[in-house]
Structure formats: C-alpha cells, structure tokens
C-alpha positions as CSV (number, residue, x, y, z in Angstrom):
1,M,41.6,7.7,-35.2
2,N,39.9,5.2,-32.9
3,A,40.7,1.4,-33.2
4,Q,38.1,-0.9,-34.6
5,K,38.1,-4.4,-32.9
6,Q,37.1,-7.7,-34.4
7,D,37.1,-11.2,-32.9
8,Y,39.0,-13.9,-34.8
9,R,39.6,-17.5,-33.8
10,G,40.0,-17.0,-30.1
11,Y,41.8,-13.5,-30.4
12,T,40.6,-9.8,-30.3
13,I,42.3,-7.7,-33.1
14,A,42.2,-4.0,-32.9
15,V,43.3,-2.0,-36.0
16,T,43.9,1.6,-36.2
17,A,44.6,3.7,-39.3
18,A,47.0,6.7,-39.1
19,K,48.1,9.2,-41.7
20,D,51.9,9.1,-42.6
21,H,54.1,12.0,-43.8
22,D,53.2,11.4,-47.4
23,D,49.4,11.9,-46.9
24,L,49.0,8.2,-47.2
25,W,47.4,5.9,-44.5
26,D,49.3,3.2,-42.6
27,F,48.1,1.0,-39.8
28,E,48.8,-0.4,-36.3
29,Y,47.2,-3.5,-35.0
30,H,47.1,-5.1,-31.6
31,I,46.3,-8.8,-30.9
32,A,45.1,-10.0,-27.6
33,K,44.0,-13.6,-26.6
34,D,40.4,-13.6,-25.5
35,D,40.5,-16.0,-22.7
36,A,43.8,-15.0,-21.1
37,T,43.8,-13.4,-17.6
38,V,44.8,-9.7,-17.4
39,A,48.3,-10.6,-16.1
40,L,48.9,-13.1,-18.9
41,K,47.4,-10.9,-21.5
42,R,50.1,-8.3,-21.3
43,S,52.8,-10.7,-22.0
44,A,50.9,-12.6,-24.8
45,D,49.7,-9.3,-26.5
46,V,51.2,-8.4,-29.9
47,T,51.4,-4.9,-31.4
48,R,52.8,-4.1,-34.8
49,S,52.5,-1.3,-37.4
50,Q,53.1,-0.8,-41.1
51,T,55.1,2.2,-41.7
52,M,56.3,1.9,-45.3
53,G,54.1,1.9,-48.4
54,G,50.8,3.5,-47.5
55,H,47.2,3.3,-48.5
56,A,44.9,5.7,-50.4
57,T,42.2,5.8,-47.6
58,P,41.8,4.8,-43.9
59,D,39.4,2.2,-44.9
60,V,41.8,0.4,-47.1
61,A,44.6,0.8,-44.4
62,R,42.4,-0.9,-41.8
63,L,41.4,-3.7,-44.3
64,A,45.2,-4.4,-44.8
65,G,45.8,-4.4,-41.1
66,W,43.0,-6.9,-40.6
67,E,44.6,-9.1,-43.1
68,V,48.0,-8.9,-41.8
69,A,46.8,-9.4,-38.3
70,K,44.7,-12.5,-39.2
71,T,47.6,-14.1,-40.9
72,E,49.6,-13.5,-37.6
73,V,46.9,-15.1,-35.6
74,D,46.7,-18.2,-38.0
75,N,50.6,-18.4,-37.5
76,L,50.4,-18.3,-33.7
77,L,47.7,-21.0,-33.8
78,A,49.7,-23.2,-36.0
79,L,52.7,-22.8,-33.7
80,D,50.5,-23.9,-30.7
81,E,49.6,-27.0,-32.5
82,K,53.2,-28.3,-32.7
C-alpha cells in the first residue's frame, strides 16, 4: 500500500497501512524534517511502526498513525525548545 504524506509543523509525515497476520491493519510512519539538507535528513529521520493491536480498516490504521506521528513531532519540537 502507498504511503500518504502530510506536512505538520515543519516536518513531513508519511504513513503506510499494512495488513497483519490476524487480518487487521497496522501502520508504519516516517518523519522527516522539511528544511534539512539531504545529508542531514537521513540522520534526523524517524521511522516507527505499530505491530500490536490492529485496526479494522486501513483508513483507521492510517489515522492512528497520523496521530501517533504528530505526537512524536510535538515531542521533538518541545525537546528542541529546551
């Protein structure tokens, strides 16, 4: 399944839904800082996935992925402010 991208607070979030072994849907997300150079992007990028639980549809899995990724971006920004 193709990743869907969204810009959020200076970062680009790409979320992909994937079917797990119980016919439920999980997600993987990738966070990249928008203004970083290509060399810096690779070290600053974050990729995470949810492999437990599961969601009934790919749309719900993507929505859950967006929310988790947005929380991580908020946390990264809060750490930068200190």
